C-alpha positions, 0 to 999 in steps of 0.5 A: 618269802616266795609268796611275798615276791609273787604278790609284789610282782602281781601288783606291778603287772596290774599297772597299766603304765607298765604295758603302755611303756612296753607298747610305746617301745614296741611301736618305736621298735617297728618304726626304727627297723622299718626306717632301717630297712628302707635306708640300707645304704648308710654310706656317706657317699652319693653317686657322685662320691662326696658331692650331694645331688643338690651340689651337683645341680647347683654346679651345673647351674653355675657353669651356665652363668659363666663365660670362659671368654671373660677374664674374670670368669675363667678361673671359676669356669675351669674349676666348675666345668671340669667338675661338671664334666666328671658328673656327666661322665658318672651319669654315663656309666652309673653312680654304682659302678667302679667307673664312677669311683675312678672318675671322681678320683682321677677324672678331675685332673683330665677335665681340668687340663682340657679347659686349662689349656683352652682358656687359662693362663697356660693356653696352648693348642698343642697342650690342649690337643694332648690333654684331649687325647689323654682324656679320650684314652682315660674314657677308653679305659673306662669303656673297657670295663677293666677295673684291674687295669687301674689297680695294676697301674696303681700298684706299679706307681707304688712299687716305683715309689717304694724303690725310690724310698728304698734307694734313698734309705740306703744312702741316708745315715741321718737317724731323723731322715731314716725314720721319715723314709721308713714311715713313707715305705711303711705307708706305701707298703700298707697301700700296696697290701690293700691293692693286693687284697683288691685283686685277690678278693675281687673287690672292684672300686666303689663306695660299698662296705668292702671298699670301706674296709680297705680304706679303714685298714690303710688309714688305721694301719698307718696310724698304728705303726706311727704309735708303735714307733713312739716311746712312752705314749700318754694314756690318751695316745694308748687309747687312740692306738687301741682304737686304731688297732681294733679298727685295723684288725676288724677291717682286715678280718672282714676283707679276708673273710668277707662281709655278711649280707646286708639283711643278715647284718641288719637282723643281727645289728637289731638284736645286739643293738637292743641295749643301745637302741632301746636303753632309754625305754628300759631305764624308764620301765626300771625307774617307774617300777622301782620308784613307785613300789614302796612310796605308793604303799605309803601314799595310798595307806596300804603299807599298814596292811603290808606290815601286818603280815608275818614278815620283817620289814627287811624281808618285805623290802627285799621282796619288793626289790627282787620283784623289781628285778624280775619284772625288769628281766621280763621286760628285757625279755619282751623287748628282745622277743619283739625285736626278734620277730620284727627283725625277722619279718623285715630282714629275714631269718637267715641271721639266726644261725650266723656267726658274724659279730666280730670284736678285736680281743686285746687280751688275746690279741686277735679278732673273735667271732660270736653269734648274735645271741652270745654277744647279746648275752655278753652285753646284757651282763655288762649292762646289769651293774648300770640297770640294777644301780639305777633301779636301786637308786630309784628304789632307795629314794622311793622308800626314804622320801615316799615320793614317787615323782622325786624318785623317778626324776632323780634316778632319770637325771642320774642316768642322763648325767652319766655322759656329762660327768664322765666327759668332765672326769676324763677331759679335766682328769678329776681324779676324785670322780673315778670313785663316782658311780657313773664312772663305774657302772658301765662295765662294757667299757672294759670289754675285750681288754679295752682301756677305760676312759679314766687312767688307773681304773680296772674292772675289779675296781669298778665292780667293787665301787658298784657293789659298795654303792649298792650296799650303801643304798640298800642299807640306807633303804632298809634303815629308813624303812625300819624307822618309818612311823606308820601310825599316822598314815 
């Protein structure tokens, strides 16, 4: 049996197509990692916040076309000019400074008042002078390079608002109003916590990953409290609550423990992203091997030479399937090693021993941390049902129909239709589709206690469904192979 498996593996390894796909995968890998290393800043923000550089230039050109002395241009001029002044102020300090963030957040109110009281319907010299003084004071504070001052000012305003809400709460007896007031107090408390972290962890204003964590925490923590205040959540709401809770806790963990360096993060993301970034190549290798390993024997007439050996047809078929599995494992190993080498060259090797892959475990109720190789192993195990079943589908079709092209195309279509079928099942709650193979072969949907997309499904249920499909496919394959008449081949 072992010799039979070895012979089948040798046959596969002699195929040029196997190496061509591996080479294409590695070339794509090099390109992908190179582009990642060149585009390390994946923030949605530019130096002008959410405004693109093209938009900034267009606004500057637009202002030149407007005349504030013409009544029909006044409103547009005030809005455009106040915004352009903020862009100019950002250029003064630099787009990667904390001042740039404050300018794009608060500066517009100061610059708008300058032109509102100079040209608008509220035109007034005393108000314009006061607006000019306020603007100069704002710029002076920016010049002091003390971002903590703005944090303290923000905290003071929040605390004053909280006191107002607390006083209002003590004077209110209506249940609905009390709930609304408490929700506002909670929102203010969350924002204050973010400001406390900003001071404690020395996080200046900006658009970097730590600021993103603060924003994610504030938004999603409020969402969590909102869901927790409700009773009888729908299944969709439970899923949304889980996602908000996960984002909240992971953001909190990163704030309290710090983010890994960008190079370490890129290296580890490259390794743990193997099954997402290169999955299509893995699938192509699988279906190419499994979809031809039996049908080619019939098409070339070599099946007669195979069957004269002292092995039963079942053993021959099983040896071919096992050979496919072993080659699949070899291909995944090659891809992992290639990514390891390419990632190490481009991003450095510091991430090898770091433990920075974090996930929120709903079963444990806390954030858990993994090394990249531990997390990669977990992902591989959860992906196995998908890969083995796609391979088995191609293997079964190749055996039953003795047509390589048909086996490969149908197996690929089955894989590619997964997202469509699953989306239809969840969107329209088509209960019968929960028993369909595509709804169950992504075991990673249950990772760390995450609710699956379809209510009522469990990990045990999906595993049983996958096993049943596997045995049905293999049984049909064995029966078809045993009944094949090879006399006329």
